[in-house]
PLY file of the C-alpha trace (Angstrom):
ply
format ascii 1.0
element vertex 367
property float x
property float y
property float z
element edge 366
property int vertex1
property int vertex2
end_header
0.09 -0.24 -0.20
2.72 2.58 0.71
3.56 2.31 -3.06
0.57 4.52 -3.67
2.32 7.26 -1.80
5.46 7.20 -3.43
5.92 10.40 -5.44
2.96 12.18 -3.81
1.10 14.82 -6.14
-1.70 17.11 -5.71
-4.33 14.40 -6.34
-2.88 11.96 -3.75
-2.53 14.95 -1.53
-6.11 15.54 -1.71
-6.83 11.97 -0.95
-4.64 11.96 2.25
-5.94 14.97 3.49
-9.47 13.74 3.18
-8.78 10.40 4.99
-6.74 11.91 7.49
-9.78 14.25 8.37
-11.74 11.21 8.63
-9.20 9.12 10.64
-8.88 12.30 13.17
-11.93 11.14 14.75
-12.75 15.19 14.87
-9.34 16.11 15.85
-5.83 16.53 14.91
-6.17 20.11 13.71
-7.63 20.92 10.24
-6.25 18.58 7.55
-7.12 21.84 4.95
-4.48 23.98 6.91
-2.05 21.12 6.75
-2.67 20.76 2.92
-2.18 24.39 2.51
1.45 24.08 4.08
3.09 21.23 2.04
1.48 22.55 -1.26
4.43 25.08 -2.30
6.79 22.25 -1.28
4.85 19.66 -3.48
4.98 22.04 -6.22
8.85 22.82 -6.10
9.44 18.88 -6.34
10.57 18.75 -2.52
8.31 16.06 -1.42
9.87 13.60 0.64
9.65 9.92 0.14
7.32 7.80 2.01
8.60 4.17 3.33
7.38 1.20 4.65
8.11 0.43 8.30
9.87 -3.12 7.26
11.96 -0.80 5.28
13.90 1.23 8.07
16.92 -0.36 9.75
16.56 -1.62 13.22
19.43 1.11 14.69
18.35 3.98 12.37
16.96 7.08 14.51
13.09 7.70 14.29
11.55 10.75 15.43
7.64 11.43 15.75
6.41 15.38 15.19
3.14 17.11 15.07
1.28 19.90 16.43
-0.44 19.91 19.80
-3.31 22.30 21.15
-6.74 23.00 20.76
-8.02 22.63 17.06
-10.25 26.00 17.28
-6.97 27.79 17.89
-6.00 26.81 14.58
-8.79 28.59 12.70
-7.79 31.74 14.68
-4.04 31.71 14.31
-2.38 29.84 11.39
1.02 28.33 12.35
4.30 29.44 11.29
5.11 26.37 9.52
8.49 25.20 10.78
7.58 24.89 14.39
8.25 20.99 14.42
11.47 21.63 12.27
13.10 24.10 15.14
11.64 21.25 17.62
13.19 18.30 15.52
16.31 20.58 15.81
16.41 21.00 19.31
16.18 17.12 19.95
19.20 16.51 17.65
21.45 19.28 19.49
20.35 17.59 22.64
21.13 13.94 20.99
24.22 15.07 19.32
23.35 13.41 16.19
20.56 13.45 13.34
17.51 11.91 12.94
17.29 9.55 9.97
13.15 8.88 9.65
10.22 11.09 10.76
6.53 9.22 11.64
3.43 11.11 12.23
2.46 11.26 15.53
-0.91 10.62 14.73
-2.74 9.75 11.57
-5.54 12.66 12.24
-6.16 15.87 10.37
-3.09 18.47 9.81
-0.95 16.08 11.99
-1.06 13.40 9.29
0.64 16.14 6.91
3.10 17.94 9.65
5.43 15.14 9.02
5.75 15.71 5.30
6.44 19.26 5.88
9.03 18.67 8.46
10.66 16.13 6.40
10.80 18.30 3.09
12.39 21.15 5.33
15.11 18.60 6.94
15.73 16.40 3.58
14.14 13.36 5.40
12.04 10.61 4.62
8.39 9.69 6.16
7.31 6.49 7.25
4.04 4.98 6.61
2.96 4.38 9.92
1.72 6.43 13.22
1.41 6.47 16.94
-2.42 6.15 17.21
-4.08 5.16 14.14
-6.45 8.30 14.74
-6.25 11.11 16.82
-6.35 11.32 20.51
-6.08 14.71 22.79
-2.89 13.92 25.04
0.54 13.22 24.53
0.33 10.03 26.56
-2.07 8.21 24.44
0.33 7.42 21.68
1.44 3.69 21.07
5.33 4.34 21.10
5.08 5.12 24.86
2.23 2.88 25.77
4.39 -0.15 24.73
7.65 1.03 26.37
9.39 3.86 24.23
10.74 6.50 26.74
8.75 9.86 26.38
12.05 12.15 26.79
13.85 14.07 25.20
11.07 15.79 24.10
10.65 19.54 22.71
7.86 21.61 22.01
8.01 25.17 20.28
5.72 27.92 19.48
5.13 30.37 16.67
7.88 32.70 17.78
10.31 29.80 18.17
10.28 29.83 22.09
11.61 26.20 22.78
11.06 24.02 25.57
13.04 21.29 25.94
12.49 18.30 28.43
15.51 15.92 28.87
13.92 13.97 31.61
10.40 13.55 32.89
9.64 10.17 34.47
6.35 9.11 32.66
4.29 10.35 29.46
1.35 11.36 31.50
3.64 13.89 33.83
5.03 15.07 30.04
1.43 15.61 28.72
0.79 17.88 32.16
4.01 19.93 31.87
3.98 20.48 27.81
0.31 21.18 27.94
0.80 24.00 30.51
3.63 25.43 28.37
1.35 25.28 25.59
-1.12 27.25 26.91
1.22 29.79 27.59
2.32 29.85 24.04
-1.09 30.88 22.89
-2.63 27.69 22.93
-0.91 25.56 19.93
2.81 24.72 19.62
4.62 21.89 17.33
6.55 18.99 19.12
9.31 16.48 18.49
8.73 13.11 20.66
9.47 10.38 20.88
12.79 9.49 19.58
13.33 5.64 19.06
15.28 3.15 17.17
13.92 1.58 14.03
13.17 -1.80 15.99
11.12 0.15 18.92
9.09 1.53 16.17
8.41 -1.81 14.23
7.17 -2.99 17.57
5.12 0.19 18.66
3.81 1.75 15.71
0.36 1.65 14.11
1.13 0.28 10.42
0.13 1.54 6.98
-2.11 4.31 8.28
-0.82 6.93 5.73
-1.81 4.26 3.06
-5.01 4.29 4.74
-5.93 7.65 4.80
-4.71 8.01 1.06
-6.95 4.88 0.09
-10.08 6.36 1.98
-9.47 9.66 0.02
-9.24 7.91 -2.92
-12.35 5.88 -2.39
-14.48 8.65 -1.55
-13.06 10.63 -4.92
-13.81 7.63 -7.29
-17.04 7.25 -5.88
-17.99 10.78 -6.30
-16.78 10.47 -9.77
-18.78 7.66 -10.54
-22.01 9.34 -8.73
-21.86 6.39 -6.28
-22.50 6.29 -2.60
-18.95 8.18 -1.29
-20.06 6.84 2.27
-20.34 3.24 1.46
-16.97 3.49 -0.33
-15.49 5.14 3.00
-16.79 2.44 5.24
-15.44 -0.34 2.93
-12.05 0.91 3.28
-11.94 1.70 6.72
-14.09 -1.04 8.36
-17.02 1.26 10.11
-20.47 1.42 10.32
-23.04 4.00 10.28
-24.43 4.87 13.70
-26.46 7.82 13.26
-28.35 10.11 10.95
-29.09 13.68 12.06
-29.18 17.07 12.04
-26.67 19.20 14.52
-29.16 20.34 17.13
-27.14 22.11 19.60
-23.34 22.72 19.32
-21.30 23.46 23.02
-17.63 24.28 22.73
-15.00 26.04 24.95
-11.30 26.44 25.14
-10.75 24.74 28.77
-7.13 23.45 29.99
-5.62 23.66 26.62
-7.99 21.72 24.91
-11.73 22.01 22.94
-13.97 20.68 25.51
-17.77 20.08 24.81
-20.89 18.43 23.35
-22.80 18.22 20.49
-26.42 17.05 20.47
-28.14 15.53 17.32
-31.60 15.41 16.39
-32.58 11.89 14.05
-33.14 12.11 10.68
-34.58 9.38 8.28
-33.66 6.19 9.67
-32.99 7.64 12.99
-35.76 9.84 13.28
-37.31 10.42 16.41
-33.93 9.77 18.38
-31.11 11.96 19.80
-27.66 11.09 20.02
-25.09 13.03 22.38
-21.34 13.20 21.59
-18.83 14.40 23.92
-15.56 16.05 22.58
-11.92 16.84 23.98
-10.53 17.83 20.98
-11.87 14.71 19.69
-15.37 12.66 19.66
-14.83 10.84 22.61
-18.40 8.94 23.32
-21.69 8.73 22.01
-24.82 7.74 23.64
-28.19 7.62 22.67
-31.11 7.37 24.75
-28.32 7.74 27.45
-27.01 4.19 26.32
-23.46 4.37 25.05
-23.31 3.30 21.24
-19.38 4.03 20.56
-16.49 5.37 22.72
-12.66 5.52 22.71
-10.54 4.18 21.43
-13.04 3.11 18.68
-13.10 6.37 15.98
-16.33 7.98 16.29
-16.22 10.32 12.77
-18.68 13.26 11.62
-19.32 13.24 7.60
-21.24 15.01 5.36
-24.16 12.82 4.50
-24.09 13.62 0.99
-20.23 14.51 0.03
-18.53 12.38 3.06
-16.47 15.26 3.87
-15.45 15.24 7.52
-16.67 17.53 10.02
-13.95 18.23 12.69
-14.68 19.44 16.17
-13.86 22.91 15.39
-16.11 23.26 12.36
-19.31 21.40 14.03
-22.18 23.82 13.89
-26.03 24.19 14.25
-27.90 22.58 10.94
-25.36 20.63 9.55
-26.72 17.36 8.12
-24.28 14.41 9.13
-23.64 10.44 9.37
-21.98 9.60 12.65
-19.46 6.71 11.59
-17.84 4.41 13.97
-14.83 2.89 13.03
-13.08 -0.20 15.04
-9.57 1.05 16.78
-6.28 -0.55 15.38
-5.40 -3.75 17.27
-2.79 -2.17 19.35
-5.38 0.33 20.99
-7.31 -2.49 22.11
-5.22 -4.52 24.51
-5.70 -4.38 28.33
-2.51 -2.10 28.46
-3.50 0.42 25.93
-6.86 0.73 27.61
-5.48 2.05 30.55
-4.59 5.11 28.58
-7.25 5.06 25.81
-10.17 3.12 26.96
-13.28 5.26 28.38
-12.47 5.32 31.71
-8.93 7.14 31.14
-11.20 10.02 30.04
-13.28 10.06 33.57
-16.25 7.96 31.69
-17.82 5.24 34.37
-18.09 2.84 31.59
-16.19 0.00 30.04
-15.18 -0.33 26.62
-17.48 -2.42 24.26
-15.83 -2.71 21.17
-17.27 -2.11 17.61
-17.20 -5.39 15.48
-15.11 -5.16 12.67
-11.28 -4.77 11.87
-9.44 -1.27 11.69
-8.90 -1.08 7.80
-5.06 -0.89 8.11
-5.14 -4.02 10.18
-6.97 -6.30 7.87
0 1
1 2
2 3
3 4
4 5
5 6
6 7
7 8
8 9
9 10
10 11
11 12
12 13
13 14
14 15
15 16
16 17
17 18
18 19
19 20
20 21
21 22
22 23
23 24
24 25
25 26
26 27
27 28
28 29
29 30
30 31
31 32
32 33
33 34
34 35
35 36
36 37
37 38
38 39
39 40
40 41
41 42
42 43
43 44
44 45
45 46
46 47
47 48
48 49
49 50
50 51
51 52
52 53
53 54
54 55
55 56
56 57
57 58
58 59
59 60
60 61
61 62
62 63
63 64
64 65
65 66
66 67
67 68
68 69
69 70
70 71
71 72
72 73
73 74
74 75
75 76
76 77
77 78
78 79
79 80
80 81
81 82
82 83
83 84
84 85
85 86
86 87
87 88
88 89
89 90
90 91
91 92
92 93
93 94
94 95
95 96
96 97
97 98
98 99
99 100
100 101
101 102
102 103
103 104
104 105
105 106
106 107
107 108
108 109
109 110
110 111
111 112
112 113
113 114
114 115
115 116
116 117
117 118
118 119
119 120
120 121
121 122
122 123
123 124
124 125
125 126
126 127
127 128
128 129
129 130
130 131
131 132
132 133
133 134
134 135
135 136
136 137
137 138
138 139
139 140
140 141
141 142
142 143
143 144
144 145
145 146
146 147
147 148
148 149
149 150
150 151
151 152
152 153
153 154
154 155
155 156
156 157
157 158
158 159
159 160
160 161
161 162
162 163
163 164
164 165
165 166
166 167
167 168
168 169
169 170
170 171
171 172
172 173
173 174
174 175
175 176
176 177
177 178
178 179
179 180
180 181
181 182
182 183
183 184
184 185
185 186
186 187
187 188
188 189
189 190
190 191
191 192
192 193
193 194
194 195
195 196
196 197
197 198
198 199
199 200
200 201
201 202
202 203
203 204
204 205
205 206
206 207
207 208
208 209
209 210
210 211
211 212
212 213
213 214
214 215
215 216
216 217
217 218
218 219
219 220
220 221
221 222
222 223
223 224
224 225
225 226
226 227
227 228
228 229
229 230
230 231
231 232
232 233
233 234
234 235
235 236
236 237
237 238
238 239
239 240
240 241
241 242
242 243
243 244
244 245
245 246
246 247
247 248
248 249
249 250
250 251
251 252
252 253
253 254
254 255
255 256
256 257
257 258
258 259
259 260
260 261
261 262
262 263
263 264
264 265
265 266
266 267
267 268
268 269
269 270
270 271
271 272
272 273
273 274
274 275
275 276
276 277
277 278
278 279
279 280
280 281
281 282
282 283
283 284
284 285
285 286
286 287
287 288
288 289
289 290
290 291
291 292
292 293
293 294
294 295
295 296
296 297
297 298
298 299
299 300
300 301
301 302
302 303
303 304
304 305
305 306
306 307
307 308
308 309
309 310
310 311
311 312
312 313
313 314
314 315
315 316
316 317
317 318
318 319
319 320
320 321
321 322
322 323
323 324
324 325
325 326
326 327
327 328
328 329
329 330
330 331
331 332
332 333
333 334
334 335
335 336
336 337
337 338
338 339
339 340
340 341
341 342
342 343
343 344
344 345
345 346
346 347
347 348
348 349
349 350
350 351
351 352
352 353
353 354
354 355
355 356
356 357
357 358
358 359
359 360
360 361
361 362
362 363
363 364
364 365
365 366
């Protein structure tokens, strides 16, 4: 599947961006902004190569990069565009050596595109994998650290290139707390580079094939539109997901709190969901959905909102009253469904007093 991303062109970039918007489960940053940042490099012939995880030598040095903060901030203040590069250089200066490969921290939203931008700036390849298989709101939610990769060194950088380097933090939960507090002081958004790992550890802990999956989602939707077929059916076929609810956004409660966009969406049912109501709680991403008080889906499974006709993803920062959407449920990657991972990414990790009930099916990249 990685071959589809070798020699990325504008059409494939559009596919990747749409698919990342879906797999972001509402978060990860607005993918449109990521597209705009990468496009000049693409047109200048500076698009970085994409490699499969198995192509990376075990002793290679791999770094994960992305952005952190509330997605709503990105609507009001565009990033500078090189925050992740400055964070990467801070890590390299601390380590006394250069990084060989970059990998997305998460496949969701603009964070799926961020490594391409940094790789184009640094002249590095990008690995077809990530640390979540979706987007999550906090640093400790990545599979790298869940499965034993040390969380430091880590660096975060703001729009003015103010740089914070963490050389020793005991655990990723503590790193999240410290980095989040700094991100709030940085204006609510920052770029990061974290963690750094050997190729062997990346292969053991990464969710593989997720860039290819995102591109396949976008390509399936594009082709369905071209043939005047159902783009949502095409999307579900590629991801292994299902439609959970058809409705109109009736109420949108959204606020910036503690460095996150938090809130709740209320949807009134339409057509096959008529006379029903669905509530979705969010923390940067859509976390849990309840119909009539009963949980129908929760983290780590993906909750995605898409336009009913076009399958265009509706992320948390653009959800608004009156939108007619389908709520989709996509099964989480295998690495997020283990007891070890559920301690960090299950519903109880987010404060919900419910057990995780996995959606049926298999995550697209795991098939």
